[in-house]
NUBALO-178233 format. One record per residue (C-alpha): x, y negated, z negated; residue number from 0; residue in one letter. Coordinates in nm, 2 decimals, always signed. Layout:
N
X	Y	Z	NUM	A
...
END
This chain:
667
-1.03	-3.13	+0.33	0	M
-1.08	-3.50	+0.38	1	H
-1.42	-3.58	+0.53	2	D
-1.28	-3.91	+0.68	3	D
-0.95	-3.78	+0.81	4	Q
-0.87	-3.55	+1.10	5	A
-0.61	-3.28	+1.04	6	P
-0.27	-3.31	+1.19	7	E
-0.36	-3.08	+1.48	8	H
-0.64	-3.32	+1.58	9	G
-0.96	-3.12	+1.52	10	C
-1.26	-3.30	+1.37	11	G
-1.37	-3.27	+1.01	12	C
-1.75	-3.22	+0.96	13	P
-1.90	-3.40	+0.67	14	R
-2.07	-3.21	+0.39	15	T
-2.38	-3.03	+0.51	16	A
-2.70	-3.09	+0.32	17	D
-2.76	-2.77	+0.13	18	L
-3.04	-2.89	-0.08	19	D
-3.41	-2.81	-0.03	20	G
-3.73	-2.68	-0.17	21	D
-3.73	-2.34	+0.00	22	G
-3.91	-2.04	-0.13	23	P
-3.60	-1.91	-0.31	24	A
-3.59	-2.19	-0.56	25	A
-3.77	-2.00	-0.82	26	A
-3.55	-1.70	-0.78	27	S
-3.24	-1.92	-0.79	28	R
-3.35	-2.07	-1.12	29	R
-3.40	-1.73	-1.27	30	R
-3.05	-1.63	-1.16	31	F
-2.89	-1.94	-1.31	32	L
-3.08	-1.91	-1.64	33	R
-2.97	-1.54	-1.66	34	G
-2.61	-1.64	-1.59	35	A
-2.63	-1.92	-1.85	36	G
-2.54	-2.18	-1.58	37	L
-2.87	-2.37	-1.54	38	L
-2.80	-2.72	-1.65	39	G
-2.81	-3.08	-1.54	40	A
-2.81	-3.14	-1.17	41	G
-2.87	-2.77	-1.07	42	V
-3.23	-2.70	-1.14	43	G
-3.41	-2.83	-0.84	44	S
-3.19	-2.72	-0.54	45	A
-3.30	-2.41	-0.36	46	G
-3.06	-2.13	-0.25	47	L
-3.20	-2.12	+0.10	48	G
-3.07	-1.77	+0.13	49	L
-3.39	-1.57	+0.13	50	L
-3.61	-1.52	+0.43	51	S
-3.90	-1.75	+0.47	52	A
-4.22	-1.64	+0.29	53	G
-4.45	-1.71	+0.00	54	P
-4.28	-1.79	-0.33	55	A
-4.43	-1.48	-0.48	56	S
-4.22	-1.27	-0.24	57	A
-3.89	-1.38	-0.40	58	A
-3.74	-1.07	-0.57	59	P
-3.72	-1.06	-0.95	60	K
-3.37	-1.05	-1.11	61	P
-3.25	-0.69	-1.12	62	N
-3.15	-0.52	-1.44	63	D
-2.79	-0.59	-1.39	64	Q
-2.86	-0.97	-1.36	65	Q
-3.07	-0.95	-1.68	66	D
-2.79	-0.78	-1.86	67	Q
-2.54	-1.03	-1.73	68	Q
-2.76	-1.31	-1.87	69	G
-2.78	-1.14	-2.21	70	R
-2.41	-1.09	-2.22	71	N
-2.34	-1.45	-2.14	72	Q
-2.59	-1.58	-2.39	73	Q
-2.46	-1.36	-2.66	74	S
-2.10	-1.42	-2.59	75	G
-2.04	-1.08	-2.43	76	G
-1.79	-1.05	-2.15	77	K
-1.85	-0.92	-1.80	78	P
-1.65	-0.65	-1.62	79	G
-1.71	-0.28	-1.56	80	K
-1.40	-0.18	-1.75	81	R
-1.56	-0.26	-2.08	82	G
-1.54	-0.62	-2.20	83	N
-1.18	-0.70	-2.10	84	R
-0.98	-0.75	-1.79	85	W
-0.81	-0.41	-1.74	86	Q
-0.68	-0.34	-1.39	87	P
-0.46	-0.04	-1.34	88	D
-0.10	-0.17	-1.34	89	P
+0.05	+0.15	-1.20	90	D
-0.20	+0.25	-0.93	91	A
-0.04	+0.25	-0.58	92	R
-0.34	+0.06	-0.45	93	Q
-0.44	-0.28	-0.58	94	F
-0.60	-0.60	-0.46	95	T
-0.52	-0.97	-0.48	96	V
-0.84	-1.17	-0.43	97	A
-0.82	-1.52	-0.27	98	V
-1.10	-1.78	-0.31	99	L
-1.07	-2.08	-0.07	100	P
-1.23	-2.42	-0.07	101	D
-1.56	-2.42	-0.27	102	T
-1.60	-2.80	-0.26	103	Q
-1.94	-2.81	-0.09	104	Y
-2.09	-2.60	-0.37	105	L
-1.98	-2.87	-0.63	106	F
-2.06	-3.20	-0.47	107	D
-2.20	-3.46	-0.72	108	Q
-2.58	-3.39	-0.76	109	D
-2.56	-3.10	-0.50	110	R
-2.44	-2.83	-0.74	111	I
-2.47	-2.46	-0.64	112	H
-2.27	-2.24	-0.88	113	P
-2.44	-1.91	-0.80	114	A
-2.22	-1.81	-0.50	115	P
-1.90	-1.88	-0.70	116	L
-2.03	-1.69	-1.00	117	E
-2.11	-1.39	-0.78	118	A
-1.76	-1.39	-0.65	119	S
-1.61	-1.42	-1.00	120	V
-1.83	-1.14	-1.13	121	R
-1.73	-0.93	-0.83	122	Y
-1.36	-0.98	-0.92	123	V
-1.43	-0.91	-1.29	124	L
-1.60	-0.59	-1.19	125	D
-1.28	-0.48	-1.02	126	G
-1.41	-0.51	-0.67	127	G
-1.65	-0.22	-0.64	128	V
-1.65	-0.09	-0.29	129	N
-1.97	-0.17	-0.12	130	R
-1.99	+0.16	+0.06	131	E
-1.87	+0.43	-0.18	132	D
-1.87	+0.25	-0.52	133	G
-1.49	+0.29	-0.57	134	T
-1.29	+0.03	-0.75	135	D
-1.06	-0.20	-0.55	136	D
-0.84	-0.26	-0.86	137	N
-0.83	-0.64	-0.84	138	I
-0.52	-0.76	-1.03	139	V
-0.53	-1.13	-0.96	140	F
-0.77	-1.41	-0.83	141	L
-0.61	-1.71	-0.66	142	A
-0.81	-2.02	-0.58	143	H
-0.67	-2.23	-0.30	144	L
-0.78	-2.58	-0.41	145	G
-1.06	-2.82	-0.32	146	D
-1.26	-2.66	-0.60	147	V
-1.49	-2.97	-0.59	148	T
-1.58	-3.23	-0.33	149	E
-1.51	-3.55	-0.52	150	N
-1.29	-3.45	-0.82	151	G
-1.55	-3.58	-1.06	152	L
-1.58	-3.48	-1.43	153	A
-1.95	-3.40	-1.37	154	A
-1.85	-3.15	-1.09	155	E
-1.59	-2.99	-1.31	156	Y
-1.84	-2.96	-1.59	157	A
-2.03	-2.71	-1.38	158	E
-1.72	-2.54	-1.23	159	V
-1.57	-2.47	-1.58	160	T
-1.87	-2.27	-1.68	161	K
-1.80	-2.02	-1.40	162	V
-1.43	-2.00	-1.47	163	F
-1.51	-1.95	-1.83	164	G
-1.62	-1.60	-1.73	165	L
-1.26	-1.53	-1.63	166	L
-1.13	-1.69	-1.95	167	D
-1.36	-1.48	-2.17	168	D
-1.25	-1.16	-1.99	169	A
-0.88	-1.24	-2.02	170	G
-0.84	-1.23	-1.65	171	A
-0.54	-1.31	-1.44	172	A
-0.61	-1.61	-1.22	173	Y
-0.45	-1.92	-1.07	174	G
-0.61	-2.25	-0.96	175	V
-0.44	-2.54	-0.77	176	L
-0.54	-2.89	-0.68	177	A
-0.65	-2.97	-0.33	178	G
-0.68	-3.32	-0.19	179	N
-1.05	-3.34	-0.28	180	H
-0.98	-3.24	-0.64	181	D
-0.75	-3.53	-0.70	182	V
-0.89	-3.77	-0.43	183	R
-0.54	-3.90	-0.37	184	S
-0.25	-3.87	-0.13	185	S
+0.00	-3.89	-0.41	186	T
+0.21	-3.60	-0.52	187	D
+0.20	-3.38	-0.84	188	D
+0.33	-3.68	-1.05	189	R
-0.01	-3.85	-1.02	190	R
-0.09	-3.81	-1.39	191	G
-0.41	-3.70	-1.55	192	T
-0.73	-3.64	-1.35	193	T
-1.06	-3.46	-1.42	194	P
-0.91	-3.16	-1.24	195	Y
-0.61	-3.15	-1.48	196	L
-0.83	-3.20	-1.78	197	E
-1.03	-2.90	-1.67	198	T
-0.75	-2.67	-1.55	199	F
-0.49	-2.79	-1.80	200	S
-0.15	-2.63	-1.89	201	K
-0.31	-2.51	-2.22	202	A
-0.59	-2.33	-2.03	203	R
-0.35	-2.18	-1.78	204	A
-0.13	-2.06	-2.07	205	A
-0.42	-1.85	-2.19	206	R
-0.46	-1.66	-1.86	207	T
-0.31	-1.31	-1.82	208	A
+0.04	-1.31	-1.68	209	G
+0.11	-1.68	-1.72	210	Y
+0.48	-1.76	-1.70	211	R
+0.48	-2.14	-1.70	212	G
+0.37	-2.47	-1.55	213	S
+0.56	-2.76	-1.40	214	S
+0.60	-3.05	-1.64	215	P
+0.32	-3.24	-1.47	216	D
+0.09	-2.94	-1.51	217	G
-0.02	-2.92	-1.14	218	Y
+0.19	-2.61	-1.05	219	N
+0.17	-2.28	-1.22	220	T
+0.35	-1.95	-1.21	221	C
+0.20	-1.61	-1.30	222	H
+0.35	-1.26	-1.30	223	V
+0.12	-0.97	-1.27	224	F
+0.20	-0.60	-1.28	225	R
+0.06	-0.38	-1.00	226	A
+0.19	-0.07	-0.82	227	G
+0.43	+0.00	-1.11	228	G
+0.62	-0.33	-1.05	229	R
+0.60	-0.70	-1.13	230	D
+0.49	-0.96	-0.87	231	W
+0.50	-1.33	-0.89	232	M
+0.22	-1.56	-0.77	233	L
+0.28	-1.94	-0.74	234	L
-0.01	-2.18	-0.74	235	S
+0.13	-2.50	-0.60	236	L
-0.03	-2.85	-0.58	237	D
-0.13	-2.98	-0.24	238	W
+0.16	-3.22	-0.24	239	R
+0.49	-3.13	-0.42	240	L
+0.73	-3.40	-0.54	241	S
+1.10	-3.34	-0.54	242	D
+1.06	-3.24	-0.90	243	A
+0.79	-3.00	-0.80	244	G
+1.02	-2.84	-0.54	245	F
+1.29	-2.81	-0.80	246	A
+1.06	-2.64	-1.05	247	W
+0.93	-2.39	-0.79	248	A
+1.28	-2.30	-0.67	249	N
+1.38	-2.27	-1.03	250	G
+1.11	-2.02	-1.14	251	V
+1.19	-1.80	-0.83	252	I
+1.56	-1.81	-0.91	253	A
+1.49	-1.72	-1.27	254	A
+1.31	-1.41	-1.15	255	N
+1.54	-1.29	-0.88	256	P
+1.39	-0.94	-0.83	257	T
+1.02	-1.03	-0.80	258	L
+0.83	-1.04	-0.47	259	P
+0.65	-1.37	-0.44	260	V
+0.31	-1.47	-0.30	261	I
+0.28	-1.84	-0.25	262	L
-0.06	-2.01	-0.26	263	T
-0.12	-2.38	-0.19	264	T
-0.38	-2.60	-0.04	265	H
-0.21	-2.71	+0.28	266	E
+0.06	-2.53	+0.47	267	L
-0.06	-2.42	+0.81	268	A
-0.35	-2.49	+1.04	269	Y
-0.49	-2.28	+1.33	270	A
-0.64	-2.34	+1.68	271	G
-0.93	-2.16	+1.83	272	A
-0.71	-1.87	+1.92	273	D
-0.63	-1.80	+1.55	274	G
-0.26	-1.87	+1.59	275	K
-0.14	-2.06	+1.28	276	A
+0.12	-2.34	+1.29	277	S
+0.28	-2.53	+1.01	278	L
+0.14	-2.88	+0.94	279	S
+0.38	-3.17	+0.89	280	D
+0.37	-3.12	+0.52	281	Y
+0.39	-2.74	+0.57	282	G
+0.72	-2.78	+0.76	283	K
+0.85	-2.97	+0.45	284	R
+0.73	-2.69	+0.23	285	L
+0.88	-2.43	+0.46	286	W
+1.22	-2.61	+0.47	287	D
+1.25	-2.69	+0.10	288	K
+1.11	-2.38	-0.06	289	L
+0.98	-2.09	+0.16	290	I
+1.25	-2.03	+0.42	291	S
+1.54	-2.02	+0.17	292	G
+1.37	-1.79	-0.08	293	N
+1.36	-1.44	+0.07	294	D
+1.14	-1.32	-0.22	295	Q
+0.84	-1.51	-0.06	296	I
+0.68	-1.26	+0.18	297	F
+0.32	-1.39	+0.19	298	L
+0.17	-1.74	+0.19	299	T
-0.20	-1.83	+0.18	300	V
-0.35	-2.17	+0.21	301	N
-0.69	-2.33	+0.27	302	G
-0.77	-2.70	+0.36	303	H
-0.80	-2.65	+0.74	304	Y
-1.04	-2.44	+0.95	305	W
-1.07	-2.22	+1.15	306	P
-0.88	-1.94	+0.97	307	P
-0.56	-1.81	+1.13	308	G
-0.23	-1.63	+1.08	309	R
+0.12	-1.60	+1.20	310	T
+0.45	-1.44	+1.11	311	V
+0.76	-1.66	+1.07	312	L
+1.13	-1.56	+1.01	313	K
+1.30	-1.70	+0.71	314	N
+1.67	-1.78	+0.68	315	K
+1.74	-1.42	+0.59	316	A
+1.58	-1.30	+0.91	317	G
+1.28	-1.14	+0.73	318	H
+0.91	-1.18	+0.80	319	D
+0.70	-1.42	+0.61	320	V
+0.32	-1.37	+0.67	321	H
+0.15	-1.71	+0.68	322	V
-0.23	-1.71	+0.65	323	H
-0.49	-1.99	+0.65	324	I
-0.83	-1.90	+0.50	325	T
-1.11	-2.15	+0.47	326	N
-1.49	-2.12	+0.53	327	Y
-1.64	-2.44	+0.40	328	Q
-1.75	-2.52	+0.76	329	D
-1.97	-2.21	+0.77	330	R
-2.32	-2.15	+0.64	331	Y
-2.39	-2.25	+0.28	332	Y
-2.05	-2.41	+0.24	333	G
-1.87	-2.08	+0.29	334	G
-2.09	-1.90	+0.03	335	A
-1.79	-1.86	-0.19	336	A
-1.62	-1.63	+0.06	337	M
-1.36	-1.40	-0.09	338	L
-1.05	-1.30	+0.10	339	R
-0.93	-0.95	-0.02	340	S
-0.57	-0.85	+0.01	341	Y
-0.57	-0.48	-0.07	342	R
-0.21	-0.35	-0.11	343	F
-0.15	+0.02	-0.03	344	D
+0.20	+0.11	-0.13	345	L
+0.17	+0.46	+0.00	346	D
+0.06	+0.35	+0.35	347	R
+0.30	+0.04	+0.35	348	N
+0.00	-0.17	+0.45	349	T
-0.20	-0.47	+0.32	350	I
-0.57	-0.44	+0.44	351	D
-0.74	-0.78	+0.46	352	V
-1.11	-0.84	+0.45	353	S
-1.34	-1.14	+0.41	354	T
-1.69	-1.13	+0.26	355	F
-1.94	-1.31	+0.04	356	S
-2.04	-1.11	-0.27	357	P
-2.33	-1.35	-0.32	358	W
-2.48	-1.27	+0.02	359	I
-2.40	-0.90	-0.01	360	Q
-2.57	-0.88	-0.34	361	Q
-2.90	-1.00	-0.18	362	T
-3.10	-0.73	-0.03	363	A
-3.06	-0.72	+0.35	364	A
-3.43	-0.77	+0.41	365	E
-3.43	-1.08	+0.20	366	N
-3.14	-1.26	+0.38	367	R
-3.23	-1.53	+0.63	368	N
-3.08	-1.51	+0.98	369	A
-2.78	-1.72	+0.90	370	L
-2.69	-1.54	+0.58	371	A
-2.72	-1.21	+0.75	372	A
-2.43	-1.30	+0.98	373	R
-2.21	-1.42	+0.70	374	E
-2.21	-1.12	+0.46	375	A
-1.88	-1.00	+0.60	376	E
-1.66	-1.16	+0.86	377	L
-1.49	-0.93	+1.11	378	T
-1.29	-1.13	+1.36	379	S
-0.92	-1.05	+1.39	380	D
-0.83	-1.34	+1.16	381	V
-1.08	-1.23	+0.89	382	D
-1.04	-0.85	+0.89	383	R
-0.70	-0.70	+0.98	384	F
-0.41	-0.50	+0.84	385	S
-0.05	-0.60	+0.78	386	I
+0.21	-0.32	+0.81	387	P
+0.49	-0.39	+0.56	388	I
+0.76	-0.15	+0.46	389	D
+0.77	-0.28	+0.11	390	F
+1.09	-0.10	+0.00	391	E
+1.27	-0.23	+0.31	392	Q
+1.13	-0.58	+0.29	393	R
+1.23	-0.62	-0.07	394	F
+1.56	-0.43	-0.05	395	A
+1.77	-0.75	-0.04	396	A
+1.66	-0.87	-0.37	397	F
+1.50	-0.57	-0.54	398	A
+1.66	-0.25	-0.41	399	P
+1.50	+0.07	-0.53	400	V
+1.75	+0.24	-0.75	401	P
+1.87	+0.56	-0.59	402	Q
+1.78	+0.87	-0.78	403	R
+2.11	+1.01	-0.91	404	P
+2.23	+1.35	-0.81	405	A
+2.14	+1.64	-1.04	406	R
+2.36	+1.91	-1.17	407	R
+2.30	+2.25	-0.99	408	P
+2.22	+2.41	-1.32	409	A
+1.92	+2.19	-1.36	410	E
+1.77	+2.35	-1.04	411	L
+1.82	+2.71	-1.14	412	L
+1.47	+2.78	-1.26	413	V
+1.37	+3.13	-1.37	414	R
+1.38	+3.38	-1.08	415	D
+1.60	+3.17	-0.85	416	T
+1.72	+3.40	-0.57	417	V
+1.93	+3.15	-0.38	418	A
+2.03	+2.78	-0.40	419	Y
+2.23	+2.61	-0.13	420	W
+2.34	+2.25	-0.13	421	R
+2.59	+2.05	+0.09	422	F
+2.74	+1.77	-0.12	423	D
+3.07	+1.93	-0.19	424	G
+3.19	+2.08	+0.14	425	G
+3.36	+1.79	+0.31	426	G
+3.35	+1.41	+0.38	427	G
+3.08	+1.24	+0.57	428	D
+3.11	+1.31	+0.94	429	G
+3.38	+1.58	+0.90	430	T
+3.34	+1.92	+1.06	431	A
+3.23	+2.23	+0.87	432	V
+3.53	+2.46	+0.90	433	G
+3.48	+2.79	+1.08	434	A
+3.60	+2.98	+0.76	435	Q
+3.42	+2.76	+0.51	436	Q
+3.17	+2.93	+0.28	437	V
+2.87	+2.75	+0.14	438	V
+2.83	+2.91	-0.21	439	K
+2.50	+3.03	-0.34	440	D
+2.48	+2.82	-0.66	441	L
+2.23	+3.06	-0.82	442	S
+2.52	+3.31	-0.88	443	G
+2.33	+3.58	-0.69	444	Q
+2.59	+3.62	-0.42	445	G
+2.38	+3.49	-0.13	446	N
+2.66	+3.28	+0.02	447	D
+2.63	+3.12	+0.37	448	L
+2.88	+3.17	+0.65	449	L
+2.93	+2.94	+0.95	450	P
+2.83	+3.09	+1.29	451	R
+2.85	+2.94	+1.64	452	T
+2.66	+3.01	+1.96	453	A
+2.90	+3.12	+2.24	454	P
+3.04	+2.83	+2.45	455	G
+2.98	+2.56	+2.18	456	T
+3.23	+2.28	+2.16	457	A
+3.37	+2.18	+1.82	458	E
+3.25	+2.07	+1.59	459	P
+2.95	+2.29	+1.58	460	A
+2.84	+2.17	+1.23	461	L
+2.91	+1.85	+1.05	462	T
+2.89	+1.75	+0.68	463	W
+2.68	+1.44	+0.62	464	S
+2.62	+1.21	+0.32	465	A
+2.25	+1.16	+0.43	466	E
+1.99	+1.30	+0.20	467	H
+1.63	+1.28	+0.09	468	H
+1.59	+1.02	-0.18	469	P
+1.46	+1.28	-0.42	470	D
+1.71	+1.55	-0.33	471	Q
+1.92	+1.69	-0.61	472	P
+2.23	+1.72	-0.40	473	G
+2.34	+1.40	-0.22	474	H
+2.45	+1.56	+0.11	475	G
+2.34	+1.77	+0.40	476	S
+2.46	+1.95	+0.71	477	V
+2.40	+1.81	+1.06	478	L
+2.30	+2.07	+1.32	479	F
+2.34	+1.97	+1.68	480	D
+2.15	+2.25	+1.86	481	G
+2.08	+2.25	+2.24	482	K
+1.92	+2.51	+2.47	483	R
+1.94	+2.63	+2.82	484	S
+2.20	+2.75	+2.75	485	P
+2.19	+2.78	+2.37	486	V
+2.46	+2.57	+2.20	487	R
+2.53	+2.48	+1.84	488	G
+2.63	+2.61	+1.51	489	G
+2.42	+2.76	+1.22	490	Y
+2.47	+2.93	+0.89	491	L
+2.37	+3.28	+0.78	492	E
+2.39	+3.49	+0.47	493	T
+2.67	+3.74	+0.44	494	A
+2.58	+4.10	+0.57	495	P
+2.56	+4.24	+0.21	496	N
+2.38	+3.95	+0.05	497	A
+2.10	+4.07	-0.19	498	P
+1.84	+3.82	-0.04	499	V
+1.86	+4.01	+0.29	500	N
+1.68	+4.31	+0.13	501	R
+1.43	+4.10	-0.08	502	E
+1.06	+4.17	-0.01	503	T
+0.91	+3.92	-0.26	504	F
+0.61	+4.13	-0.34	505	E
+0.53	+3.93	-0.66	506	R
+0.54	+3.60	-0.47	507	G
+0.79	+3.34	-0.37	508	F
+0.87	+2.97	-0.32	509	T
+1.08	+2.86	-0.03	510	V
+1.19	+2.49	-0.03	511	E
+1.40	+2.28	+0.20	512	A
+1.48	+1.91	+0.26	513	F
+1.52	+1.82	+0.63	514	F
+1.52	+1.53	+0.88	515	K
+1.46	+1.53	+1.25	516	L
+1.67	+1.24	+1.39	517	P
+1.54	+0.97	+1.63	518	A
+1.69	+1.15	+1.93	519	D
+1.50	+1.48	+1.85	520	W
+1.36	+1.60	+2.19	521	D
+1.08	+1.85	+2.21	522	S
+1.22	+1.99	+2.54	523	G
+1.55	+2.08	+2.37	524	Q
+1.45	+2.16	+2.02	525	S
+1.09	+2.28	+2.00	526	R
+1.04	+2.60	+1.80	527	W
+1.39	+2.59	+1.65	528	S
+1.40	+2.70	+1.29	529	A
+1.51	+2.54	+0.96	530	I
+1.52	+2.88	+0.81	531	L
+1.46	+3.23	+0.96	532	S
+1.53	+3.59	+0.92	533	R
+1.71	+3.83	+1.17	534	W
+1.49	+4.12	+1.29	535	G
+1.20	+4.13	+1.53	536	A
+0.84	+4.21	+1.45	537	A
+0.84	+4.51	+1.69	538	G
+1.14	+4.66	+1.52	539	E
+0.96	+4.64	+1.19	540	A
+0.66	+4.83	+1.34	541	G
+0.43	+4.53	+1.37	542	R
+0.19	+4.54	+1.66	543	S
-0.14	+4.41	+1.53	544	G
-0.34	+4.10	+1.64	545	P
-0.14	+3.78	+1.68	546	S
+0.18	+3.98	+1.70	547	T
+0.47	+3.88	+1.93	548	D
+0.69	+4.19	+1.89	549	E
+1.01	+3.99	+1.99	550	Q
+0.97	+3.70	+1.74	551	E
+1.15	+3.69	+1.40	552	P
+0.98	+3.86	+1.11	553	I
+1.01	+3.54	+0.91	554	A
+1.07	+3.18	+1.02	555	T
+1.01	+2.82	+0.91	556	L
+1.01	+2.65	+1.25	557	S
+0.94	+2.31	+1.40	558	V
+0.69	+2.31	+1.69	559	S
+0.68	+2.07	+1.99	560	E
+0.46	+1.82	+1.80	561	A
+0.69	+1.83	+1.60	562	P
+0.51	+2.01	+1.31	563	A
+0.61	+2.27	+1.07	564	L
+0.50	+2.64	+1.11	565	Q
+0.56	+2.91	+0.86	566	W
+0.52	+3.24	+1.05	567	C
+0.59	+3.56	+0.87	568	V
+0.50	+3.93	+0.88	569	Y
+0.37	+4.03	+0.53	570	P
+0.39	+4.38	+0.39	571	L
+0.01	+4.42	+0.39	572	N
-0.06	+4.31	+0.74	573	Q
+0.01	+4.45	+1.09	574	S
+0.01	+4.10	+1.24	575	G
+0.15	+3.76	+1.15	576	A
+0.04	+3.52	+0.88	577	S
+0.10	+3.15	+0.95	578	T
+0.08	+2.82	+0.77	579	C
+0.07	+2.50	+0.97	580	W
+0.18	+2.15	+0.89	581	G
+0.09	+1.82	+1.06	582	H
+0.28	+1.61	+1.31	583	Q
+0.59	+1.45	+1.14	584	L
+0.74	+1.11	+1.23	585	P
+1.11	+1.13	+1.34	586	L
+1.40	+0.98	+1.16	587	D
+1.26	+1.04	+0.81	588	R
+1.35	+1.28	+0.54	589	W
+1.09	+1.54	+0.44	590	W
+1.06	+1.80	+0.17	591	H
+0.87	+2.12	+0.25	592	V
+0.77	+2.41	+0.02	593	A
+0.59	+2.73	+0.11	594	V
+0.45	+2.90	-0.20	595	V
+0.30	+3.25	-0.23	596	N
+0.14	+3.37	-0.55	597	D
+0.15	+3.74	-0.45	598	G
-0.17	+3.70	-0.25	599	K
-0.21	+3.37	-0.07	600	L
+0.05	+3.14	+0.10	601	S
+0.03	+2.76	+0.09	602	R
+0.25	+2.50	+0.25	603	M
+0.33	+2.16	+0.08	604	Y
+0.49	+1.86	+0.25	605	V
+0.62	+1.60	+0.01	606	E
+0.44	+1.79	-0.27	607	G
+0.10	+1.76	-0.08	608	C
-0.08	+2.07	+0.03	609	E
-0.15	+2.08	+0.40	610	V
-0.48	+2.19	+0.55	611	A
-0.40	+2.49	+0.77	612	R
-0.32	+2.75	+0.52	613	N
-0.46	+3.11	+0.57	614	P
-0.73	+3.26	+0.35	615	A
-0.63	+3.62	+0.43	616	T
-0.41	+3.77	+0.16	617	P
-0.04	+3.79	+0.25	618	A
+0.17	+4.01	+0.02	619	V
+0.55	+3.99	+0.03	620	G
+0.78	+3.95	+0.33	621	L
+0.88	+4.23	+0.57	622	T
+1.26	+4.28	+0.59	623	T
+1.49	+4.49	+0.80	624	L
+1.78	+4.42	+0.56	625	G
+1.94	+4.17	+0.79	626	R
+2.07	+3.82	+0.72	627	P
+1.88	+3.50	+0.68	628	W
+1.98	+3.21	+0.91	629	M
+1.98	+2.84	+0.83	630	L
+1.94	+2.65	+1.15	631	G
+1.93	+2.95	+1.38	632	G
+1.63	+3.13	+1.55	633	Y
+1.64	+3.47	+1.72	634	S
+1.41	+3.62	+1.98	635	Y
+1.43	+3.97	+2.11	636	A
+1.73	+4.03	+1.88	637	G
+1.95	+3.75	+2.02	638	V
+2.02	+3.39	+1.92	639	L
+1.76	+3.19	+2.11	640	D
+1.76	+2.84	+1.95	641	K
+1.96	+2.62	+1.71	642	V
+1.81	+2.35	+1.50	643	F
+1.87	+1.98	+1.58	644	H
+1.87	+1.77	+1.27	645	G
+1.97	+1.75	+0.91	646	Y
+1.91	+2.01	+0.64	647	V
+1.97	+1.93	+0.27	648	G
+1.92	+2.14	-0.04	649	D
+1.75	+2.48	+0.02	650	V
+1.61	+2.70	-0.27	651	R
+1.44	+3.03	-0.27	652	I
+1.26	+3.15	-0.59	653	V
+1.11	+3.49	-0.65	654	R
+0.77	+3.36	-0.78	655	R
+0.52	+3.08	-0.71	656	A
+0.63	+2.74	-0.85	657	L
+0.40	+2.46	-0.94	658	R
+0.43	+2.13	-0.76	659	V
+0.58	+1.98	-1.07	660	G
+0.86	+2.24	-1.04	661	E
+0.96	+2.16	-0.68	662	F
+1.31	+2.02	-0.62	663	M
+1.16	+1.67	-0.54	664	N
+0.95	+1.65	-0.85	665	A
+1.01	+1.35	-1.08	666	R
END
C-alpha cells in the first residue's frame, strides 16, 4: 500500500514501522539465517525482536530441524516432508490453498527480515502440518497477493528471490503478482520491465507447477492445479489491468470453460472496522469487466488495504462470489508473514479459513514476547471462519457432474440375491401406480410386489417418479404419500406365496434401500413409518423377552421422529428385539442404507459408512411367520398402522453379508 496515499475509503496509511534493533534475539536470528542459507548483505545486524527480553545466552539454539534445513539448503537439497519434491495429494477430498499477503515491511531497503517469510514458505512446502495433531493440510497452491517488497528495488528482490527459490527447488505450485509498491507506479500492466518482473519473470513462472500461461506483458499469470479429483484455475493479476490485461484474463477463462476460478489480485476491496468489505473504485472496474460476467469465479482474495474483511456479492448469473481482503502489514512485525489458509472440504461442502504466522508459532511459547504471543493465530470473524459452499450446485452451470448412467438389472444380481425391486419401468414420472400393476422381482426368485391401499385412501395412492439417488442403479422410484389418524396411503407387499416370506436368513443377510424424505416430511404424521417391514407381531412369534413389544412387527426398517433410521428385528436366537440405530438425517436428500448380518452380528451403513449404534450381542437370522414383506407399510397389533411418506428407490435383499464395495451404490 502507498505510504503517502490514503485508500479510497479514507483510512490513514501508517508508515513503515522501525523493526530494526539490537535485541537479545539477534544472535539466534543470525544462526537461523545462516542455517537457512539466507544471511547476506543487509540482513546480518537486525534483530528479530521476537524473543522475550533476557540475556543473550538465553536465546534458544537452533533445533535439529533447522540444522537439517540449513544442511539441505547448503548442499542443494530440497525441503518438504513428502521427500524432496512438491507432492500434494491431487485426489484427496480435503486440500488447502495458502495465501500470503503484503510482505513489504520485511523487505524494505536495508531493513531486510527474510526469516518470517521463509518460515511460511517452509510451512507450505511441508504440506501444512497441523499444529495440534500433526496431520497434513495437503497444501496444493501458494498465492502471494503483491507488495512483496516496500520499494520495488533490485536489492530487495535479491533477498526475496532466495526465499522463493525454495519453492522453485521443490517444484511447487505458486503464483506471485505485482502490488503498487512492487512497481512504484500507478501505470497498468503495460509498464514494461521492472526489478519485480526481472525477478518474477515469465520464464520463472513457466517453471512452476501447473503454469498455463502469462499475459504478453508478463504481469499476469494463470495456473491450473489439481485437487479433490478435479482441476481448478488460479489467476494472479497485476494491481492495475490494462484493456489488454482484461482481454487476456477473460480469454484464459473462456479457454477453460469448466474450471472453477480463484482470482487473486492486489486491490479489489477494502473493509471498515466492522469487517464488511466493499469494492474500491478500481475494484468496481475489475468486477464489471471480469468477475461479474464470469460465473466460474467463485472466490477473490486481495491485499493492499487493511483491516481484513469479507463480503458476498451476486454475479450476473445470480450466483455467490466470495470477496475477501487479507492484509496484516499494519500488525506486529510487519504482519510476521501471516498465512491465510483456505482449507477446502468437499465432503462437508465447506471452506475453513484460518490466519496464522508459522514463524511465531515455531518459536516456543515461553520465548515469545508479549506482542508476538498475541499474533501467533488470529481469531476474529474476518480471520477465522467457515464458508458453506455446495460445490456441485455452485459449479453446475459450467461444470455439471455427469450423471451416473443406469445399470442393467443383471449387474446387480450378485450371488445369493433373494429379491431385487426397482421402479424405472413402471410408468411415466408423476403417473399413478395402477391398482393391478405388478413390480417384478428382477432376481427371478418370484418375490413380486403387489399394490395395496389403506381403506379410505383417495387415488392415486402411489405415484411413479423419475427421482433417484445419484448412485442408484435404476433411475426411478415410487412416491408414497402416507398419512395417519386415520391411516391413509398406498404401499407394496410381496405376494402371499413369495419365497422370501418364509426366509429366515440364518447364514446372514444384506438388506439395502435407496430413499428420500421430502421437505414436507412431518414427524407428527410420519414418525415410525417403515421403508421395509414384515407382517406378523412379536407376540405371535412367541417373543416376550426384555425390550419386547409383543404388538410390533417382527422385522422393520423404520424412520423415527428425529428422523433417524432404526432396524428392529427379532432374531432366531433371542427372545427380545435386536436394534441398529442411525443418526438424524437431513430432509430432501437421497440416502442409501444397508443392514448387513454375517450370521452373528448386524451392522447398519448409511452411504456406505458404518453407524455407531450397532449391537454387540449376536443376532442370528430373522424370525418369520411366513407372511408377506411390505414396502412402505407398517403394521401394529396385526393391522396396518402407518404408511411411509417419501420416495423409495431400488431395494435389494441378499442371503449373505456383502462388503461395502458390493453395495448398490458402490463405484
